[in-house]
N, CA and C atoms as an extended XYZ file, in Angstrom:
201
Properties=species:S:1:pos:R:3:atomname:S:1:resname:S:1:resid:I:1 pbc="F F F"
N       -50.289      -25.978       10.370 N   MET     1
C       -49.918      -26.611       11.623 CA  MET     1
C       -48.710      -27.494       11.366 C   MET     1
N       -47.663      -27.359       12.180 N   PRO     2
C       -46.449      -28.152       11.974 CA  PRO     2
C       -46.698      -29.639       12.217 C   PRO     2
N       -46.016      -30.426       11.435 N   SER     3
C       -46.145      -31.872       11.612 CA  SER     3
C       -45.342      -32.318       12.827 C   SER     3
N       -45.518      -33.567       13.209 N   SER     4
C       -44.812      -34.087       14.388 CA  SER     4
C       -43.301      -34.122       14.147 C   SER     4
N       -42.887      -34.352       12.913 N   VAL     5
C       -41.450      -34.366       12.602 CA  VAL     5
C       -40.873      -32.969       12.767 C   VAL     5
N       -41.614      -31.967       12.298 N   GLU     6
C       -41.154      -30.589       12.437 CA  GLU     6
C       -41.106      -30.174       13.910 C   GLU     6
N       -42.075      -30.608       14.684 N   LYS     7
C       -42.068      -30.309       16.124 CA  LYS     7
C       -40.860      -30.942       16.800 C   LYS     7
N       -40.539      -32.169       16.410 N   GLN     8
C       -39.408      -32.868       16.995 CA  GLN     8
C       -38.101      -32.169       16.629 C   GLN     8
N       -37.988      -31.741       15.383 N   ILE     9
C       -36.786      -31.023       14.946 CA  ILE     9
C       -36.653      -29.711       15.708 C   ILE     9
N       -37.757      -28.993       15.850 N   LEU    10
C       -37.743      -27.738       16.592 CA  LEU    10
C       -37.308      -27.957       18.035 C   LEU    10
N       -37.813      -28.992       18.670 N   GLU    11
C       -37.439      -29.300       20.054 CA  GLU    11
C       -35.956      -29.634       20.159 C   GLU    11
N       -35.445      -30.399       19.203 N   GLU    12
C       -34.018      -30.750       19.217 CA  GLU    12
C       -33.160      -29.510       19.015 C   GLU    12
N       -33.589      -28.619       18.131 N   LEU    13
C       -32.848      -27.377       17.917 CA  LEU    13
C       -32.823      -26.525       19.178 C   LEU    13
N       -33.926      -26.486       19.895 N   ARG    14
C       -33.972      -25.735       21.160 CA  ARG    14
C       -33.025      -26.337       22.191 C   ARG    14
N       -32.983      -27.666       22.254 N   MET    15
C       -32.062      -28.329       23.190 CA  MET    15
C       -30.607      -28.036       22.814 C   MET    15
N       -30.304      -28.068       21.528 N   LEU    16
C       -28.947      -27.768       21.074 CA  LEU    16
C       -28.559      -26.333       21.408 C   LEU    16
N       -29.488      -25.405       21.203 N   ARG    17
C       -29.212      -24.003       21.524 CA  ARG    17
C       -28.904      -23.857       23.013 C   ARG    17
N       -29.680      -24.517       23.859 N   GLU    18
C       -29.472      -24.446       25.302 CA  GLU    18
C       -28.091      -24.988       25.674 C   GLU    18
N       -27.709      -26.095       25.076 N   ARG    19
C       -26.390      -26.677       25.371 CA  ARG    19
C       -25.262      -25.764       24.905 C   ARG    19
N       -25.411      -25.175       23.730 N   VAL    20
C       -24.389      -24.259       23.218 CA  VAL    20
C       -24.276      -23.040       24.120 C   VAL    20
N       -25.402      -22.531       24.591 N   GLU    21
C       -25.372      -21.381       25.495 CA  GLU    21
C       -24.677      -21.739       26.807 C   GLU    21
N       -24.904      -22.943       27.316 N   ARG    22
C       -24.209      -23.379       28.542 CA  ARG    22
C       -22.706      -23.474       28.313 C   ARG    22
N       -22.318      -24.051       27.180 N   LEU    23
C       -20.891      -24.157       26.851 CA  LEU    23
C       -20.263      -22.772       26.718 C   LEU    23
N       -20.972      -21.868       26.086 N   GLU    24
C       -20.477      -20.507       25.935 CA  GLU    24
C       -20.273      -19.850       27.302 C   GLU    24
N       -21.214      -20.042       28.198 N   ALA    25
C       -21.095      -19.470       29.542 CA  ALA    25
C       -19.903      -20.057       30.286 C   ALA    25
N       -19.693      -21.364       30.159 N   LEU    26
C       -18.542      -21.995       30.805 CA  LEU    26
C       -17.232      -21.447       30.268 C   LEU    26
N       -17.153      -21.292       28.957 N   LEU    27
C       -15.939      -20.754       28.354 CA  LEU    27
C       -15.675      -19.336       28.819 C   LEU    27
N       -16.699      -18.525       28.911 N   GLU    28
C       -16.521      -17.157       29.382 CA  GLU    28
C       -16.024      -17.146       30.815 C   GLU    28
N       -16.558      -18.017       31.661 N   GLU    29
C       -16.103      -18.090       33.051 CA  GLU    29
C       -14.632      -18.476       33.120 C   GLU    29
N       -14.225      -19.422       32.306 N   ARG    30
C       -12.834      -19.879       32.316 CA  ARG    30
C       -11.886      -18.821       31.792 C   ARG    30
N       -12.329      -18.024       30.834 N   LEU    31
C       -11.457      -17.044       30.204 CA  LEU    31
C       -11.362      -15.728       30.953 C   LEU    31
N       -12.218      -15.511       31.921 N   ILE    32
C       -12.190      -14.254       32.668 CA  ILE    32
C       -10.845      -14.068       33.362 C   ILE    32
N       -10.291      -15.127       33.908 N   GLY    33
C        -9.018      -15.037       34.621 CA  GLY    33
C        -7.802      -14.934       33.723 C   GLY    33
N        -7.986      -14.900       32.415 N   VAL    34
C        -6.867      -14.886       31.479 CA  VAL    34
C        -6.665      -13.467       30.956 C   VAL    34
N        -6.461      -12.543       31.855 N   GLU    35
C        -6.213      -11.158       31.484 CA  GLU    35
C        -4.777      -10.803       31.830 C   GLU    35
N        -4.231       -9.864       31.106 N   GLU    36
C        -2.884       -9.389       31.400 CA  GLU    36
C        -2.922       -8.578       32.693 C   GLU    36
N        -1.884       -8.716       33.534 N   PRO    37
C        -1.869       -7.953       34.787 CA  PRO    37
C        -1.660       -6.465       34.529 C   PRO    37
N        -2.162       -5.655       35.429 N   GLU    38
C        -1.981       -4.208       35.367 CA  GLU    38
C        -0.526       -3.879       35.704 C   GLU    38
N        -0.036       -2.703       35.280 N   PRO    39
C         1.362       -2.333       35.563 CA  PRO    39
C         1.716       -2.375       37.047 C   PRO    39
N         0.805       -1.943       37.923 N   ASP    40
C         1.098       -1.979       39.352 CA  ASP    40
C         1.168       -3.413       39.867 C   ASP    40
N         0.374       -4.312       39.263 N   GLU    41
C         0.431       -5.718       39.651 CA  GLU    41
C         1.749       -6.341       39.216 C   GLU    41
N         2.233       -5.972       38.030 N   VAL    42
C         3.519       -6.473       37.547 CA  VAL    42
C         4.632       -6.039       38.500 C   VAL    42
N         4.585       -4.791       38.928 N   GLU    43
C         5.590       -4.266       39.861 CA  GLU    43
C         5.530       -4.998       41.201 C   GLU    43
N         4.330       -5.254       41.710 N   ALA    44
C         4.181       -5.969       42.978 CA  ALA    44
C         4.723       -7.392       42.862 C   ALA    44
N         4.500       -8.029       41.739 N   ILE    45
C         5.014       -9.385       41.531 CA  ILE    45
C         6.534       -9.371       41.508 C   ILE    45
N         7.123       -8.374       40.829 N   LYS    46
C         8.588       -8.259       40.796 CA  LYS    46
C         9.150       -8.059       42.193 C   LYS    46
N         8.513       -7.181       42.976 N   GLU    47
C         8.971       -6.938       44.341 CA  GLU    47
C         8.904       -8.215       45.171 C   GLU    47
N         7.832       -8.949       45.020 N   TYR    48
C         7.674      -10.191       45.770 CA  TYR    48
C         8.734      -11.213       45.380 C   TYR    48
N         8.969      -11.402       44.073 N   THR    49
C         9.961      -12.394       43.655 CA  THR    49
C        11.360      -11.996       44.087 C   THR    49
N        11.666      -10.695       44.058 N   ASN    50
C        12.980      -10.243       44.532 CA  ASN    50
C        13.133      -10.486       46.029 C   ASN    50
N        12.108      -10.173       46.800 N   ALA    51
C        12.163      -10.395       48.248 CA  ALA    51
C        12.274      -11.891       48.543 C   ALA    51
N        11.608      -12.696       47.763 N   LYS    52
C        11.668      -14.151       47.954 CA  LYS    52
C        13.069      -14.678       47.674 C   LYS    52
N        13.699      -14.170       46.605 N   LYS    53
C        15.064      -14.595       46.269 CA  LYS    53
C        16.046      -14.205       47.366 C   LYS    53
N        15.828      -13.044       47.991 N   LYS    54
C        16.723      -12.555       49.036 CA  LYS    54
C        16.428      -13.183       50.392 C   LYS    54
N        15.387      -13.994       50.469 N   GLY    55
C        15.046      -14.646       51.726 CA  GLY    55
C        14.297      -13.762       52.690 C   GLY    55
N        13.744      -12.683       52.214 N   LYS    56
C        13.016      -11.756       53.081 CA  LYS    56
C        11.558      -12.150       53.267 C   LYS    56
N        11.131      -13.155       52.559 N   VAL    57
C         9.749      -13.607       52.647 CA  VAL    57
C         9.721      -14.932       53.388 C   VAL    57
N         8.893      -15.002       54.397 N   SER    58
C         8.754      -16.269       55.106 CA  SER    58
C         7.269      -16.569       55.268 C   SER    58
N         6.956      -17.813       55.226 N   PHE    59
C         5.575      -18.231       55.355 CA  PHE    59
C         5.334      -18.791       56.745 C   PHE    59
N         4.160      -18.479       57.278 N   ILE    60
C         3.761      -19.042       58.554 CA  ILE    60
C         2.378      -19.659       58.387 C   ILE    60
N         2.110      -20.643       59.190 N   LYS    61
C         0.810      -21.300       59.129 CA  LYS    61
C        -0.252      -20.384       59.726 C   LYS    61
N        -1.452      -20.483       59.214 N   LEU    62
C        -2.540      -19.677       59.747 CA  LEU    62
C        -2.792      -20.012       61.213 C   LEU    62
N        -2.581      -21.275       61.559 N   GLU    63
C        -2.799      -21.667       62.946 CA  GLU    63
C        -1.822      -20.989       63.902 C   GLU    63
N        -0.649      -20.592       63.370 N   ASP    64
C         0.365      -19.974       64.213 CA  ASP    64
C         0.172      -18.467       64.375 C   ASP    64
N        -0.742      -17.887       63.630 N   LEU    65
C        -1.006      -16.464       63.751 CA  LEU    65
C        -1.665      -16.155       65.080 C   LEU    65
N        -1.221      -15.088       65.690 N   LYS    66
C        -1.821      -14.661       66.947 CA  LYS    66
C        -2.539      -13.343       66.684 C   LYS    66
N        -3.850      -13.418       66.703 N   ILE    67
C        -4.644      -12.212       66.402 CA  ILE    67
C        -5.204      -11.642       67.674 C   ILE    67
Protein backbone atom coordinates (compact mmCIF):
# COMPACT_ATOMS: atom_id res chain seq x y z
CA MET A 1 0.00 0.00 0.00
CA PRO A 2 1.48 3.37 -0.99
CA SER A 3 2.40 5.75 1.76
CA SER A 4 0.84 9.20 2.07
CA VAL A 5 4.00 10.79 0.62
CA GLU A 6 3.81 8.54 -2.43
CA LYS A 7 0.11 9.35 -2.86
CA GLN A 8 0.89 13.06 -2.69
CA ILE A 9 3.67 12.72 -5.26
CA LEU A 10 1.37 10.74 -7.55
CA GLU A 11 -1.34 13.40 -7.26
CA GLU A 12 1.15 16.18 -8.04
CA LEU A 13 2.41 14.26 -11.07
CA ARG A 14 -1.16 13.88 -12.32
CA MET A 15 -1.74 17.62 -11.91
CA LEU A 16 1.48 18.39 -13.79
CA ARG A 17 0.49 16.04 -16.61
CA GLU A 18 -2.89 17.77 -16.90
CA ARG A 19 -1.26 21.20 -17.07
CA VAL A 20 1.26 20.06 -19.69
CA GLU A 21 -1.56 18.59 -21.78
CA ARG A 22 -3.45 21.90 -21.59
CA LEU A 23 -0.34 23.82 -22.65
CA GLU A 24 0.20 21.40 -25.51
CA ALA A 25 -3.38 21.89 -26.68
CA LEU A 26 -3.01 25.68 -26.56
CA LEU A 27 0.19 25.54 -28.58
CA GLU A 28 -1.43 23.34 -31.20
CA GLU A 29 -4.35 25.77 -31.50
CA ARG A 30 -1.97 28.70 -31.95
CA LEU A 31 0.17 26.91 -34.53
CA ILE A 32 -2.68 25.73 -36.74
CA GLY A 33 -2.84 29.12 -38.47
CA VAL A 34 0.89 29.08 -39.23
CA GLU A 35 0.72 27.16 -42.49
CA GLU A 36 2.11 28.17 -45.85
CA PRO A 37 -0.58 29.38 -48.27
CA GLU A 38 -1.61 27.20 -51.20
CA PRO A 39 -0.48 28.27 -54.70
CA ASP A 40 -3.97 29.50 -55.61
CA GLU A 41 -4.08 31.55 -52.39
CA VAL A 42 -0.71 33.13 -53.25
CA GLU A 43 -2.07 34.07 -56.68
CA ALA A 44 -5.25 35.56 -55.17
CA ILE A 45 -3.17 37.63 -52.75
CA LYS A 46 -1.02 38.93 -55.63
CA GLU A 47 -4.12 39.87 -57.61
CA TYR A 48 -5.57 41.68 -54.63
CA THR A 49 -2.39 43.65 -53.88
CA ASN A 50 -2.04 44.63 -57.54
CA ALA A 51 -5.66 45.79 -57.71
CA LYS A 52 -5.16 47.70 -54.46
CA LYS A 53 -2.07 49.46 -55.83
CA LYS A 54 -3.99 50.44 -58.98
CA GLY A 55 -6.87 51.82 -56.92
CA LYS A 56 -9.35 49.26 -58.19
CA VAL A 57 -10.24 48.12 -54.70
CA SER A 58 -12.53 50.20 -52.56
CA PHE A 59 -13.97 49.48 -49.18
CA ILE A 60 -17.51 50.18 -48.13
CA LYS A 61 -19.10 49.93 -44.73
CA LEU A 62 -21.38 47.00 -44.07
CA GLU A 63 -24.07 49.46 -43.05
CA ASP A 64 -23.94 50.99 -46.54
CA LEU A 65 -24.60 47.69 -48.30
CA LYS A 66 -28.00 47.40 -49.86
CA ILE A 67 -29.13 43.79 -49.92
